[in-house]
N, C-alpha and C positions, 0 to 999 in steps of 0.2 A: 662663490668659487670652490668650494668645498664639494658642494652639490655635484656641479660640473664634472669634477674630478671624479665623483664615484659613479656618475653615469657612464663616463668613458671607460672607467673600470668594469662595468657591468657589462657594456658593449664589447669590449675586448674578450671577457669571458664568454661570452656567446659565440663568439668566433672559434676560440679555443676549443669549444665545445665542437664545434662543426668539423674543425680541423683533426680532432680525436678520431673521428670516424662516424659520428652520431648524423642520421639523417634528420636534419629539421626542415626540410623543404613543406613537408606535409603538416607541421605543427602550427597550428594557429595562433596558439599564446605564445611561441616564441618568434614568429613574425611580427605579433603587435608589440611584443618587449622592444624588438630591434627598431620599428618604426617609431614608438615611443620615444627611446633613448635617442636616437638619431634627432626627432625633434628637438630635446633637450640641448644637444651639442650644437645645432644650428642655432638656437636661440642665444648662445652666447651668455657670457657672465652676468649681463643685466637683468636677462630674461629666464635664465634657468632655474633661481630661485622658486619662483611662485609654479613654474610648470613642473618642476620635478617633485615639489609636495603635491601638488594635485595628481600625477601619478601614481606617486608611492600610496597616496592614500585610497586609490582605485585599486591599486595590488593588494594593499590588506584588504578590502573589502573582498576582492576576488578570493583569496586565499580563504577567508572566513567561511564563505558561502561554499568552498570547496571541501572546507573540515566539516561543515555541518551536514552535507550532504555527500556521504562517501560515494565515489564513482560517478559524481553528476557530471563530469567533464567527459565521461566515457559513453561510448554509446553501445549498448546491448549486453548480455553476461559475459563473463569470462570466458576463455575456451576451457576446456575440460583440463584439468591437472595432471601432468606426468607422473607416474609412479615411481615411489624411491625404494631403494634397499631399506632393509629394516635398519641397518646398520651401514655406515659410510664413513670415510675419512674425509675432511677439507683440508688442504695443505696450501700454505703460501707457496707462489711459484719463486725460484731462486732469482731468475732472470727474465725480467719484463720492463716495458718501457711505463708502465702503469703498474699498481698495485693489482695481484691477480690470484686467484686460488682455484685449485684444481680439486673436482669431486672425485674421489676415489672409491670403488668396492671391488672387492675379490682381484685386487691387482689390476682393475681395468679403471681408465678415467670415463666417467660418463658424460661429464657436464665441467663447466667452470664458470667463475664469478670475475669480473674485472671491475677495479673501484676509479671512479674519475671524480677528483676533487675540483669544486669550482670556487668560486668567490663566496658566496654566500650560501652554497648547498653542494651536495655531492650525488652521487648516483652510484648503484651496483646495478649491472647487468649481467643477467645470467644466460647462458648459452649451454644448448647441449653439445654432445662428442661431435657433432657434424658441423658445429658454428651456427646452427640456427638459433636465433632469439626465442627464449622461453618465457622471460620476465624482465621488467626492471623495479628497481628498489630508489625511489628519490626520497633523500633525507634532508632536511630542512630543521632550523631551529624553531621551536614551538612554544613560548612562553619559558617556563622553567625546565624543559625539556628536550627532546629530538623526537621527530615523529619521521619514520620511513613508510610512504605511501608507495604501497606496491602494486604494480599493473602488470597485466598477460602482455603477449606480443603484441595486441591490436590497441593496447591502450584500455583496456576496461579494467577496472578496479578488482583486485584481489582481494586486499585488505589492509591493514596498517601494523605496525610496530612501533610502540611508544616508549620511551626511554625517560626514567626521572630518575633523581636521587632519593633514594629511600633512607632508612635508618643507617647512622655511622657512617653518611655520604656513599654509600655503596649503591650502585644503580639497579634500579629496580625498570621491570619490562611488562607491557601490557598488549597482547596481540587482539585485534578485531577483525572481524570479516568483512565482507565486502558491503553488507548493510548496516555497519557501524556497530554490531554485536560483540560482547565481549566471547572470544574463545580461549583463553589462557592468560596467564600470569606466572611470572617468575616467581621461585620459592624465595624465603628470605633465607639469605646466605650468611654464614659465619664469617669474621676476618678473615680465618687461615682457608677457607673453602674454596676448592677449585672446582667442583661440580656444580656446573648449571642447569637448571632444570624447568620446565615449564609445567604448572598443573592447570587443569580444568577448574570449572567452576564447582564440582564436585571435591576438590581436592586431589583427584588423581594425576598421576605424572602421566604426560603425554609425550615430552621430548627430554632427553638428556644431552649435553655437550660436555664434554671432557678433555681437557688436555691430553695429548698423548704422553704417555710415560717410557722412557728407557729405563730397563731393568727393575721397572716396579716402582720406581722413586723420583727418576731425575726426569723434568720438564723438557719436553722437546720444544724448542721454539718453533712458532709457525705451523702447528700441527695439533688438529683437534679430531677427536672420534666422535661421530653423531649417533644416537640411539634414537630411533622413533618407536617410541611406545605404543601409541595408538594413531596407527595411520590415518584413522577416520576423523579424529580430532581438527587437524590443522592440515590446510592446503599444503601440498608439498613445495610449492613456490614460498609460502611464509615459511617452513623450515630451512629452506635453503637460504633464504635471505637473513633468516635469524642467524644460522650458524656462520655465514658471512659475516653479518655484522660483529658477531663476536670474535671471529679472528681479526678484521680489520681494527678492533679497541685494543686487540693484544698487540698488533704490530706496532699501532701507534704509540702504544705504552712503552715498548720497548725502544721506539724511535725517541722519545722523551728522554728516556733514562738514559740513552747514549749520549744525546746532547747535553744532560745536565753533568756526564761524568766528564766529557769532554770540555766543557765550561770550567768543571773545578780545576781539570788538568792545566788549564790556561792559565787561571788564577794561581796557582799553586807555582806555575814555572815564572809567572811576573814578580810574586813575592821572591822568591829565590833571586832573580836578576836584580831586584831594587835593594836587597840585603848584600849583594856581592857587588854593588857600584857603590854602596855607602861608604863614607870616607872612615 
């Protein structure tokens, strides 16, 4: 019964993604997923268990093969990458149905990244100022870390961003190209460091992301400044996805802290009421 419930949730999640504005009509993987999950639901509680196990095993093999051969599911080479300013800002949008981030340089918005959270994964969608799709980043749990597979507007592989927990439980990142080759890795950060940097194999910094400061020392929430040190080291779509991922992580951290603070206030209020009601 638990497997059947999970299948229903996954099917509903696919429907939610479609309603959010994604074009799923041409996705062979999505069509197969919907068909498989529909088969699970129709099998009922008695037959859903074994059928779900078989489909799940097949999905795991599919993911393993895709990870072993980057870009195997996409046909052809990726489209040429658009150029980025050497310095730009990424700013969390204040009013949006979904979490979204604007890309700004010299006072003008040249693109945006929207975030879509699913049941088992999430997706970052990068569009230019005209609303044309530039690339997507599909994020999923992968072992002890999180991997974001970046594709161009046609679905051809651009590269991947791999996040793992490093020393002191601080996240570390590795960026690979479309062929799976290593491009850059994050520098080791101190406990109080606010600068995020990626270095190439030679140890030279290729990208820096810093939280925006007001008056030189006050961190502005939801605002980051990006400096592309070496534009030839990383595909610009990987740069944007890396900046968007850092912004999303900062937003999620703020939301967790806000929820924890609200929980603390509720507990304190409950304790005060309990003391006042005591005889």
